[in-house]
VOVO-354693 format. One record per residue (C-alpha): residue in one letter; y, z, x. Coordinates in steps of 0.05 Angstrom, whole numbers, m for minus. Example, Ala and Ser with C-alpha at 12.3 -4.5 7.8 and 13.67 -1.06 7.14 Angstrom:
{pt 'a',{m90,156,246}},
{pt 's',{m21,143,273}},
//
This chain:
{pt 'x',{209,m260,m682}},
{pt 'x',{229,m292,m744}},
{pt 'x',{234,m272,m818}},
{pt 'x',{165,m279,m849}},
{pt 'x',{145,m319,m911}},
{pt 'x',{115,m289,m976}},
{pt 'x',{145,m222,m984}},
{pt 'x',{186,m180,m1029}},
{pt 'x',{232,m121,m1027}},
{pt 'x',{211,m59,m1065}},
{pt 'x',{271,m15,m1058}},
{pt 'x',{281,45,m1012}},
{pt 'x',{269,0,m954}},
{pt 'x',{200,m16,m969}},
{pt 'x',{169,m88,m975}},
{pt 'x',{108,m117,m1001}},
{pt 'x',{73,m172,m960}},
{pt 'x',{43,m228,m1005}},
{pt 'x',{9,m271,m952}},
{pt 'x',{m62,m244,m959}},
{pt 'x',{m98,m205,m1014}},
{pt 'x',{m84,m137,m978}},
{pt 'x',{m15,m144,m1006}},
{pt 'x',{8,m91,m960}},
{pt 'x',{66,m44,m976}},
{pt 'x',{102,m33,m910}},
{pt 'x',{154,23,m899}},
{pt 'x',{214,12,m853}},
{pt 'x',{193,9,m782}},
{pt 'x',{120,1,m800}},
{pt 'x',{71,m59,m795}},
{pt 'x',{17,m89,m842}},
{pt 'x',{m54,m85,m831}},
{pt 'x',{m54,m146,m786}},
{pt 'x',{m9,m112,m740}},
{pt 'x',{39,m171,m729}},
{pt 'x',{82,m169,m791}},
{pt 'x',{138,m111,m788}},
{pt 'x',{188,m84,m837}},
{pt 'x',{253,m83,m798}},
{pt 'x',{315,m62,m838}},
{pt 'x',{280,m74,m905}},
{pt 'x',{260,m147,m888}},
{pt 'x',{192,m170,m864}},
{pt 'x',{186,m207,m798}},
{pt 'x',{128,m241,m765}},
{pt 'x',{122,m220,m692}},
{pt 'x',{78,m269,m666}},
{pt 'x',{112,m336,m683}},
{pt 'x',{101,m383,m623}},
{pt 'x',{60,m331,m584}},
{pt 'x',{m2,m362,m557}},
{pt 'x',{m61,m323,m527}},
{pt 'x',{m108,m379,m512}},
{pt 'x',{m112,m455,m513}},
{pt 'x',{m171,m496,m496}},
{pt 'x',{m198,m569,m507}},
{pt 'x',{m262,m559,m546}},
{pt 'x',{m315,m602,m577}},
{pt 'x',{m301,m603,m653}},
{pt 'x',{m376,m579,m660}},
{pt 'x',{m359,m514,m627}},
{pt 'x',{m316,m494,m686}},
{pt 'x',{m368,m506,m714}},
{pt 'x',{m351,m569,m754}},
{pt 'x',{m412,m615,m753}},
{pt 'x',{m387,m665,m806}},
{pt 'x',{m319,m679,m783}},
{pt 'x',{m306,m734,m730}},
{pt 'x',{m371,m717,m690}},
{pt 'x',{m359,m717,m616}},
{pt 'x',{m285,m710,m619}},
{pt 'x',{m236,m663,m583}},
{pt 'x',{m201,m605,m618}},
{pt 'x',{m147,m570,m583}},
{pt 'x',{m161,m500,m600}},
{pt 'x',{m100,m450,m602}},
{pt 'x',{m94,m374,m618}},
{pt 'x',{m52,m319,m626}},
{pt 'x',{m61,m241,m635}},
{pt 'x',{m76,m203,m697}},
{pt 'x',{m123,m207,m756}},
{pt 'x',{m123,m183,m830}},
{pt 'x',{m192,m160,m822}},
{pt 'x',{m223,m108,m774}},
{pt 'x',{m296,m131,m764}},
{pt 'x',{m335,m83,m727}},
{pt 'x',{m375,m142,m693}},
{pt 'x',{m316,m188,m676}},
{pt 'x',{m332,m227,m616}},
{pt 'x',{m256,m241,m604}},
{pt 'x',{m233,m171,m614}},
{pt 'x',{m189,m166,m551}},
{pt 'x',{m138,m212,m590}},
{pt 'x',{m157,m203,m663}},
{pt 'x',{m141,m129,m656}},
{pt 'x',{m85,m134,m612}},
{pt 'x',{m8,m144,m627}},
{pt 'x',{48,m180,m589}},
{pt 'x',{47,m131,m534}},
{pt 'x',{m17,m167,m511}},
{pt 'x',{m3,m180,m438}},
{pt 'x',{m29,m251,m432}},
{pt 'x',{12,m288,m484}},
{pt 'x',{49,m356,m473}},
{pt 'x',{112,m379,m514}},
{pt 'x',{100,m449,m544}},
{pt 'x',{134,m489,m595}},
{pt 'x',{100,m535,m649}},
{pt 'x',{125,m594,m613}},
{pt 'x',{92,m568,m547}},
{pt 'x',{26,m556,m582}},
{pt 'x',{20,m627,m613}},
{pt 'x',{43,m656,m543}},
{pt 'x',{m14,m619,m511}},
{pt 'x',{m65,m648,m561}},
{pt 'x',{m41,m716,m547}},
{pt 'x',{m41,m705,m475}},
{pt 'x',{m114,m682,m470}},
{pt 'x',{m139,m734,m516}},
{pt 'x',{m151,m685,m573}},
{pt 'x',{m157,m717,m644}},
{pt 'x',{m141,m650,m677}},
{pt 'x',{m114,m582,m668}},
{pt 'x',{m156,m520,m688}},
{pt 'x',{m124,m457,m704}},
{pt 'x',{m181,m410,m683}},
{pt 'x',{m206,m355,m641}},
{pt 'x',{m166,m302,m681}},
{pt 'x',{m146,m308,m754}},
{pt 'x',{m97,m365,m765}},
{pt 'x',{m76,m336,m834}},
{pt 'x',{m32,m286,m801}},
{pt 'x',{2,m339,m758}},
{pt 'x',{24,m371,m822}},
{pt 'x',{92,m393,m805}},
{pt 'x',{75,m421,m735}},
{pt 'x',{10,m457,m765}},
{pt 'x',{50,m487,m822}},
{pt 'x',{104,m514,m776}},
{pt 'x',{54,m539,m726}},
{pt 'x',{10,m571,m780}},
{pt 'x',{67,m609,m812}},
{pt 'x',{89,m638,m745}},
{pt 'x',{16,m654,m727}},
{pt 'x',{8,m693,m793}},
{pt 'x',{69,m737,m778}},
{pt 'x',{39,m751,m708}},
{pt 'x',{m27,m772,m733}},
{pt 'x',{m62,m707,m704}},
{pt 'x',{m115,m672,m753}},
{pt 'x',{m109,m599,m770}},
{pt 'x',{m170,m552,m772}},
{pt 'x',{m172,m481,m797}},
{pt 'x',{m225,m436,m769}},
{pt 'x',{m213,m378,m815}},
{pt 'x',{m239,m321,m856}},
{pt 'x',{m205,m354,m916}},
{pt 'x',{m171,m288,m933}},
{pt 'x',{m104,m312,m960}},
{pt 'x',{m70,m309,m1027}},
{pt 'x',{m67,m369,m1067}},
{pt 'x',{4,m389,m1067}},
{pt 'x',{13,m390,m991}},
{pt 'x',{m52,m429,m982}},
{pt 'x',{m30,m481,m1034}},
{pt 'x',{31,m494,m991}},
{pt 'x',{m8,m501,m928}},
{pt 'x',{m68,m540,m957}},
{pt 'x',{m36,m608,m960}},
{pt 'x',{m33,m608,m884}},
{pt 'x',{m104,m586,m870}},
{pt 'x',{m159,m633,m858}},
{pt 'x',{m218,m590,m844}},
{pt 'x',{m239,m517,m849}},
{pt 'x',{m295,m475,m826}},
{pt 'x',{m292,m411,m871}},
{pt 'x',{m329,m350,m848}},
{pt 'x',{m367,m321,m905}},
{pt 'x',{m383,m249,m878}},
{pt 'x',{m434,m228,m930}},
{pt 'x',{m448,m235,m1004}},
{pt 'x',{m436,m164,m1019}},
{pt 'x',{m370,m125,m1025}},
{pt 'x',{m400,m64,m991}},
{pt 'x',{m404,m103,m926}},
{pt 'x',{m335,m125,m928}},
{pt 'x',{m307,m56,m938}},
{pt 'x',{m350,m22,m889}},
{pt 'x',{m355,m74,m835}},
{pt 'x',{m294,m119,m843}},
{pt 'x',{m246,m67,m871}},
{pt 'x',{m224,m103,m933}},
{pt 'x',{m241,m93,m1008}},
{pt 'x',{m290,m154,m1021}},
{pt 'x',{m303,m227,m1005}},
{pt 'x',{m283,m261,m1072}},
{pt 'x',{m214,m285,m1043}},
{pt 'x',{m249,m322,m984}},
{pt 'x',{m297,m358,m1034}},
{pt 'x',{m237,m376,m1079}},
{pt 'x',{m202,m403,m1018}},
{pt 'x',{m265,m447,m1003}},
{pt 'x',{m264,m470,m1076}},
{pt 'x',{m192,m488,m1079}},
{pt 'x',{m193,m523,m1008}},
{pt 'x',{m253,m568,m1030}},
{pt 'x',{m244,m579,m1107}},
{pt 'x',{m165,m584,m1108}},
{pt 'x',{m144,m612,m1041}},
{pt 'x',{m207,m649,m1017}},
{pt 'x',{m210,m614,m951}},
{pt 'x',{m274,m619,m910}},
{pt 'x',{m305,m550,m919}},
{pt 'x',{m361,m521,m875}},
{pt 'x',{m384,m448,m881}},
{pt 'x',{m410,m399,m828}},
{pt 'x',{m451,m340,m844}},
{pt 'x',{m467,m296,m788}},
{pt 'x',{m532,m258,m800}},
{pt 'x',{m530,m185,m782}},
{pt 'x',{m595,m146,m782}},
{pt 'x',{m600,m95,m838}},
{pt 'x',{m528,m112,m861}},
{pt 'x',{m528,m179,m894}},
{pt 'x',{m595,m209,m881}},
{pt 'x',{m634,m193,m946}},
{pt 'x',{m669,m252,m982}},
{pt 'x',{m639,m238,m1049}},
{pt 'x',{m567,m238,m1016}},
{pt 'x',{m578,m304,m978}},
{pt 'x',{m604,m335,m1041}},
{pt 'x',{m546,m317,m1081}},
{pt 'x',{m500,m342,m1025}},
{pt 'x',{m535,m408,m1024}},
{pt 'x',{m535,m411,m1100}},
{pt 'x',{m458,m402,m1101}},
{pt 'x',{m448,m458,m1051}},
{pt 'x',{m488,m506,m1089}},
{pt 'x',{m456,m486,m1156}},
{pt 'x',{m385,m478,m1132}},
{pt 'x',{m378,m525,m1072}},
{pt 'x',{m434,m575,m1079}},
{pt 'x',{m503,m585,m1046}},
{pt 'x',{m475,m628,m993}},
{pt 'x',{m430,m573,m963}},
{pt 'x',{m451,m558,m891}},
{pt 'x',{m474,m486,m880}},
{pt 'x',{m485,m454,m812}},
{pt 'x',{m530,m392,m806}},
{pt 'x',{m509,m361,m741}},
{pt 'x',{m548,m312,m699}},
{pt 'x',{m510,m244,m686}},
{pt 'x',{m506,m212,m618}},
{pt 'x',{m481,m141,m609}},
{pt 'x',{m404,m137,m596}},
{pt 'x',{m345,m92,m602}},
{pt 'x',{m362,m32,m647}},
{pt 'x',{m430,m58,m671}},
{pt 'x',{m472,m51,m609}},
{pt 'x',{m523,m6,m640}},
{pt 'x',{m557,m64,m672}},
{pt 'x',{m605,m114,m639}},
{pt 'x',{m591,m191,m636}},
{pt 'x',{m613,m223,m701}},
{pt 'x',{m686,m248,m693}},
{pt 'x',{m692,m320,m690}},
{pt 'x',{m743,m317,m744}},
{pt 'x',{m690,m287,m793}},
{pt 'x',{m643,m342,m781}},
{pt 'x',{m699,m395,m793}},
{pt 'x',{m716,m357,m856}},
{pt 'x',{m645,m360,m883}},
{pt 'x',{m647,m436,m864}},
{pt 'x',{m711,m444,m907}},
{pt 'x',{m679,m404,m965}},
{pt 'x',{m618,m446,m967}},
{pt 'x',{m658,m510,m965}},
{pt 'x',{m703,m483,m1022}},
{pt 'x',{m639,m468,m1063}},
{pt 'x',{m617,m540,m1057}},
{pt 'x',{m570,m546,m996}},
{pt 'x',{m577,m611,m961}},
{pt 'x',{m543,m595,m895}},
{pt 'x',{m562,m528,m863}},
{pt 'x',{m554,m509,m789}},
{pt 'x',{m577,m459,m746}},
{pt 'x',{m524,m430,m695}},
{pt 'x',{m525,m388,m631}},
{pt 'x',{m595,m413,m618}},
{pt 'x',{m584,m468,m565}},
{pt 'x',{m635,m523,m568}},
{pt 'x',{m661,m503,m636}},
{pt 'x',{m679,m564,m683}},
{pt 'x',{m636,m531,m732}},
{pt 'x',{m574,m557,m697}},
{pt 'x',{m589,m628,m717}},
{pt 'x',{m566,m664,m780}},
{pt 'x',{m625,m695,m821}},
{pt 'x',{m623,m748,m876}},
{pt 'x',{m633,m711,m943}},
{pt 'x',{m676,m770,m969}},
{pt 'x',{m720,m797,m910}},
{pt 'x',{m715,m733,m869}},
{pt 'x',{m702,m768,m804}},
{pt 'x',{m655,m737,m754}},
{pt 'x',{m585,m772,m760}},
{pt 'x',{m543,m733,m711}},
{pt 'x',{m582,m699,m656}},
{pt 'x',{m545,m642,m616}},
{pt 'x',{m557,m605,m554}},
{pt 'x',{m507,m545,m558}},
{pt 'x',{m443,m577,m569}},
{pt 'x',{m463,m647,m544}},
{pt 'x',{m487,m705,m586}},
{pt 'x',{m545,m740,m555}},
{pt 'x',{m569,m781,m614}},
{pt 'x',{m527,m813,m673}},
{pt 'x',{m555,m854,m730}},
{pt 'x',{m501,m852,m784}},
{pt 'x',{m471,m919,m798}},
{pt 'x',{m412,m931,m848}},
{pt 'x',{m427,m861,m880}},
{pt 'x',{m498,m874,m890}},
{pt 'x',{m569,m860,m858}},
{pt 'x',{m584,m910,m804}},
{pt 'x',{m656,m911,m828}},
{pt 'x',{m657,m914,m907}},
{pt 'x',{m583,m922,m926}},
{pt 'x',{m575,m854,m961}},
{pt 'x',{m501,m833,m965}},
{pt 'x',{m487,m779,m913}},
{pt 'x',{m417,m741,m921}},
{pt 'x',{m390,m744,m849}},
{pt 'x',{m318,m753,m846}},
{pt 'x',{m297,m805,m790}},
{pt 'x',{m340,m839,m739}},
{pt 'x',{m374,m813,m677}},
{pt 'x',{m326,m804,m618}},
{pt 'x',{m369,m827,m560}},
{pt 'x',{m318,m815,m504}},
{pt 'x',{m299,m763,m450}},
{pt 'x',{m233,m726,m457}},
{pt 'x',{m196,m683,m406}},
{pt 'x',{m217,m609,m405}},
{pt 'x',{m164,m557,m404}},
{pt 'x',{m154,m480,m410}},
{pt 'x',{m85,m446,m411}},
//
């Protein structure tokens, strides 16, 4: 436990947390919506600093990040808590938990960076639950990782206020931002927050102002965010606000947590979203949670040939050379070169 960043006293023992757009007003002895920031004696404390729920050495493609050092290893680390309460969360056991979660390990930023280097991981991915609410630990670890030549990846809902994000952003190399839907009703009813504009704004700031590699994930849930008009509006926003080269991952939903009344997303629905996004001008669109689908591959936007061929999280064909299509020479926005090597697997 340590004092949190980004809060202000309100008098009468109350405080306001200014980390995310919920801006929780927290009474003495109470917690914010994320469950891991608590008012103790009129001061706000973070309860999960250095508290690690999971560590694994993952392919970077698992995040998913398809345009950042393909084939490389990311040391994935997580804690507990989240500022959203998505009814379909696949990691709800940790995202909806607090520091009383029985399987937490203590770790320092130095230990996390050392583990990344030990297991041959070029990057650290703050993932599984929401890294925004682990802000102080992520910031400290990211600063150290940057000094040690290790990349920092945020796998996030992007629901963070601009001031704290601007402090963290200089140390972030790549982000996958989960855009839950393109309608505020979904965010309120399914994710428990007022709307998705803050997440979209984070994506815009990250890419336009800080040059961070930004990829987006849109989980398609039957009847809730799968309408053609909604998918088109989402794709148009990406093209207009982030650029047509921004990678977008449309993923298939499977029932989980409190949303088990719906069936898995038909593959045809994900394929339709893929086609709509391409029609709207997006050059790099992917199909997720459908192993073996040709939509896992990266294709040249000019000649159409497969440049990065994937089977699950494994790369089985790579035809990008010096940032260009190996067939026609068209520029292809991939950060880094293919890491064709084996690394040590671990799980803590």
